C-alpha positions in Angstrom: 106.5 105.0 59.8 105.5 106.9 62.9 108.2 109.1 64.3 108.9 109.4 68.0 109.1 112.9 69.5 112.4 113.0 71.4 110.9 115.6 73.7 107.9 113.4 74.6 108.2 111.9 78.1 107.6 108.2 78.3 105.0 107.2 80.8 106.3 104.7 83.3 104.4 101.4 83.5 101.9 101.5 86.4 103.0 99.5 89.4 100.6 96.7 90.2 99.8 95.8 93.8 99.0 92.4 95.3 95.8 92.1 97.3 94.6 89.3 99.6 90.9 88.8 100.4 91.0 86.9 103.6 87.8 85.3 105.0 86.4 82.1 106.3 84.6 81.6 102.9 81.1 82.3 104.1 79.2 84.4 101.6 78.3 87.1 104.2 82.0 87.7 104.8 83.6 87.0 101.4 81.2 89.0 99.3 81.7 92.4 101.1 85.5 91.9 101.0 85.4 90.9 97.3 83.1 93.9 96.6 85.7 96.3 98.1 88.6 94.6 96.3 86.8 94.8 93.0 86.0 98.5 93.4 89.5 99.2 94.5 90.7 97.5 91.3 88.9 100.3 89.4 91.1 102.8 91.2 94.4 100.9 91.6 96.1 98.2 89.6 95.4 95.2 91.9 96.1 91.5 91.6 93.4 90.0 93.8 93.9 86.6 95.5 91.1 85.0 97.5 92.4 83.4 100.7 89.8 81.2 102.4 91.1 80.0 105.7 90.0 77.0 107.7 90.8 76.2 111.3 92.0 72.9 112.7 90.9 71.3 115.9 90.6 72.5 118.7 90.9 76.1 117.4 87.6 75.9 115.5 85.8 75.6 118.8 87.7 78.4 120.6 87.2 82.1 120.5 90.0 84.0 118.6 91.2 85.5 121.9 92.4 82.0 122.9 94.2 81.1 119.7 97.6 82.5 120.5 99.5 82.5 117.2 96.6 82.5 114.6 98.8 81.0 111.9 99.2 77.9 114.1 95.4 77.5 114.1 95.2 77.1 110.3 94.2 73.7 108.8 97.0 72.4 106.6 94.6 72.0 103.6 93.5 75.7 103.7 95.1 78.9 102.6 98.1 79.2 104.8 98.7 83.0 104.4 102.5 82.5 104.0 104.9 85.2 102.8 105.4 87.0 100.5 102.9 89.2 102.2 100.6 91.4 100.0 100.6 95.1 99.5 96.9 95.2 100.4 95.0 92.8 102.7 91.2 92.9 103.1 89.8 90.8 105.9 86.1 90.4 106.9 84.6 88.7 109.9 85.5 88.2 113.5 87.7 85.2 112.7 89.6 87.0 110.0 90.7 89.9 112.3 93.5 87.9 114.1 95.0 87.0 110.7 94.8 90.6 109.5 96.6 91.9 112.6 99.2 89.1 112.4 100.0 89.9 108.8 100.3 93.6 109.8 102.8 92.7 112.6 104.8 90.5 110.3 104.7 92.9 107.4 104.3 96.6 108.5 104.5 97.7 104.9 101.3 95.8 104.1 98.1 98.0 104.1 95.6 96.1 106.1 91.9 96.7 106.0 89.3 94.9 108.2 85.6 95.0 107.5 83.0 94.9 110.3 83.8 95.5 113.9 86.9 93.5 114.9 87.2 91.9 118.3 89.3 94.2 120.5 88.5 97.3 118.6 90.3 99.0 115.7 93.9 98.8 117.0 96.7 97.2 115.0 95.0 97.8 111.6 95.4 100.5 109.0 91.7 100.9 108.3 88.5 99.5 109.7 85.4 99.8 107.6 82.4 99.2 109.9 78.7 100.0 109.7 77.5 103.1 111.6 75.3 101.0 113.9 78.5 99.3 115.3 79.3 102.7 116.8 83.1 102.1 116.4 85.2 105.3 116.5 88.8 106.1 115.8 91.1 107.9 113.4 91.4 104.7 111.4 87.7 103.9 111.3 85.5 104.7 108.3 81.8 104.2 109.0 79.3 103.2 106.4 75.5 102.9 106.1 75.2 99.1 106.1 77.6 96.6 104.6 79.8 96.6 101.5 78.5 94.8 98.5 79.3 93.4 95.0 76.0 94.9 93.7 77.3 97.4 91.2 75.0 98.9 88.5 76.8 97.1 85.8 76.5 93.7 87.5 72.8 94.2 88.2 72.2 95.1 84.5 74.3 92.3 83.1 72.7 89.6 85.3 69.2 90.9 84.7 69.8 90.8 81.0 71.0 87.1 81.2 68.1 86.1 83.5 65.3 88.0 81.7 64.5 85.3 79.0 64.1 82.6 81.7 61.5 84.8 83.6 59.8 86.5 80.7 56.4 84.9 81.5 56.3 86.6 84.9 53.8 89.5 85.1 54.6 93.0 86.3 55.0 94.4 88.9 57.8 92.0 89.6 58.7 91.6 93.3 62.0 90.2 94.4 61.6 88.5 97.8 64.8 88.0 99.8 64.3 85.6 102.7 66.8 85.3 105.5 66.6 83.2 108.7 67.0 83.0 112.4 70.0 84.7 114.1 70.8 86.1 117.5 68.2 88.8 117.1 65.3 87.2 115.2 63.3 84.0 114.8 61.9 82.9 111.5 59.7 79.9 112.0 56.6 78.4 110.4 54.2 80.9 112.1 55.9 83.9 110.7 56.4 82.2 107.4 52.6 81.7 107.1 52.0 85.4 107.6 54.6 86.2 104.9 53.1 83.6 102.7 49.6 85.1 103.0 50.9 88.5 102.0 52.8 87.1 99.0 49.8 85.1 97.9 47.6 88.3 98.0 50.2 90.1 95.9 50.3 87.2 93.4 46.4 87.2 93.3 46.5 90.9 92.4 48.7 90.1 89.4 52.2 90.6 90.7 55.1 88.3 89.7 56.9 86.9 92.7 60.6 86.1 92.4 61.9 84.6 95.7 65.2 83.4 97.0 66.1 81.9 100.3 69.4 82.1 102.2 71.3 79.3 103.8 69.8 80.3 107.1 66.2 79.9 105.9 64.4 77.1 107.8 63.4 74.6 105.1 59.9 74.4 106.7 59.4 78.1 106.4 60.6 78.0 102.8 58.1 75.2 102.1 55.2 77.1 103.6 55.9 80.1 101.3 56.5 77.9 98.3 53.1 76.1 98.8 51.3 79.4 99.1 52.6 80.5 95.7 51.7 77.2 93.9 49.4 77.9 91.0 50.5 81.5 90.6 53.1 82.8 88.2 56.3 82.9 90.3 59.9 81.9 90.5 61.4 80.4 93.7 65.1 79.7 93.2 66.0 76.1 94.0 69.8 76.4 94.1 70.4 75.2 90.6 72.1 77.4 87.9 69.6 79.5 85.9 70.3 81.0 82.5 74.0 80.4 83.0 74.1 82.1 86.4 75.3 80.0 89.3 73.2 82.3 91.5 70.5 84.5 90.0 70.4 86.8 93.0 71.7 90.0 91.4 69.6 89.2 88.3 66.5 89.1 90.5 67.4 92.5 92.0 68.0 93.9 88.5 64.6 92.7 87.2 62.5 93.7 90.2 60.1 96.6 90.4 60.0 96.2 94.2 62.1 94.3 96.7 60.9 92.7 99.9 63.7 91.7 102.4 63.4 90.1 105.8 64.9 92.4 108.6 67.5 89.9 109.8 70.1 90.6 107.1 72.1 93.9 106.8 73.8 92.5 103.7 70.6 91.8 101.8 69.0 95.1 102.7 72.1 97.0 101.7 72.3 95.1 98.4 68.6 95.8 97.8 69.2 99.5 98.4 71.9 99.5 95.8 69.2 99.3 93.1 67.4 102.5 93.7 64.1 100.5 93.8 61.6 100.5 96.7 62.8 98.3 99.5 60.1 96.9 101.8 61.4 95.4 105.1 59.5 92.4 106.4 59.3 92.2 110.2 60.3 88.9 111.9 59.8 87.7 115.5 62.4 88.7 118.1 64.6 85.9 119.4 64.9 85.2 123.1 67.1 87.9 124.6 67.3 89.4 121.0 71.0 90.1 121.1 71.9 92.8 118.6 68.3 93.8 117.9 69.1 97.4 118.7 71.8 97.5 116.0 69.4 96.1 113.4 66.8 98.7 114.4 69.4 101.5 114.0 70.4 100.2 110.6 66.9 100.0 109.3 66.1 103.4 110.7 69.1 104.8 108.8 67.9 103.2 105.6 64.5 104.7 106.1 66.0 108.2 106.7 68.1 107.7 103.5 64.8 107.2 101.6 65.7 103.7 100.6 63.4 101.5 102.7 60.1 101.4 104.5 58.4 98.7 106.7 56.3 96.3 104.7 52.6 96.5 105.7 51.2 94.3 102.9 50.9 96.9 100.2 53.4 98.1 97.6 54.2 101.9 97.7 56.3 103.5 95.0 59.1 106.0 95.7 62.5 107.0 94.3 65.9 107.6 95.9 69.5 107.7 94.9 70.9 104.1 94.8 73.1 103.4 97.8 76.8 102.9 96.9 78.8 102.7 100.2 81.3 100.4 98.6 82.5 103.1 96.2 82.8 105.5 99.1 84.8 103.0 101.1 87.0 102.2 98.1 87.8 105.9 97.6 88.8 106.2 101.2 91.0 103.0 101.2 92.7 104.0 97.9 93.4 107.5 99.3 95.0 106.3 102.5 97.0 103.6 100.7 98.4 106.0 98.1 99.1 108.6 100.8 101.2 106.1 102.7 103.0 105.0 99.5 103.9 108.6 98.7 105.2 109.1 102.3 107.5 106.0 102.1 
């Protein structure tokens, strides 16, 4: 029987910390927050709880500045964000910021992180993680190149391995095409879709395998134009149904791709593409009327270009190499460092 050394110090059990991920449930907000939480869990023993809030009338139609008490705005069938409050809270999106601040006021011991630029600036929060192009400054601000993401090397490899048998007939080079949609800065209608479709058809005619996916913002007519152009060529255009056991094959497509094409309207998609280390070709869209926020998108894409990750798409596929972008790991390191420094000081 093994003997215990009486001089050996017993290691205390590691304390676990509760972590709320607070968003409105939209993928563009929840995925970055979950991505940070998952990377934090590699550094700290976290118990992650996803809290999707919904607003009741009339608050859903009002800007957050007019809510008053944000907890009073919650729909009774949503996550109510009741105590006990968490050790860690990660919020993402403009509508999450009032709840993040309210929890911080209610529970000063909670370490509260907000992703993206919150309304009213960085005050009332322990840490704000915002893209550089938001130009937010402050002692509690940590700037990143682009958004945070769940696209880890392990997830890309695992999803690619699961998806590979379903797409084994596609020729190389394989091109993942990530289609966004209209927003305050860009338009993406049938005219631009026809131009993109013509480029993709030429790539397919040259022997490339096209793997396309559209976002919720993609105009169905634009999607149809591109799908019609690829008819008769080896390609995959995700239709929203599970594939190879994957509810969404998005990360699998990134993992299988030799090149990635992404429309310029989405910081999230471009950042996820740059996490692969593969050539990222940015597809230009038409500017929206007044094009609000266009300068921020331009600054982001220029930063990606300087990083060596992305280039404008001009119809041809160039090859280049760069170190995969992993801003989520950098942000997780910073959040964990600040959290533990505060814990030691308590």
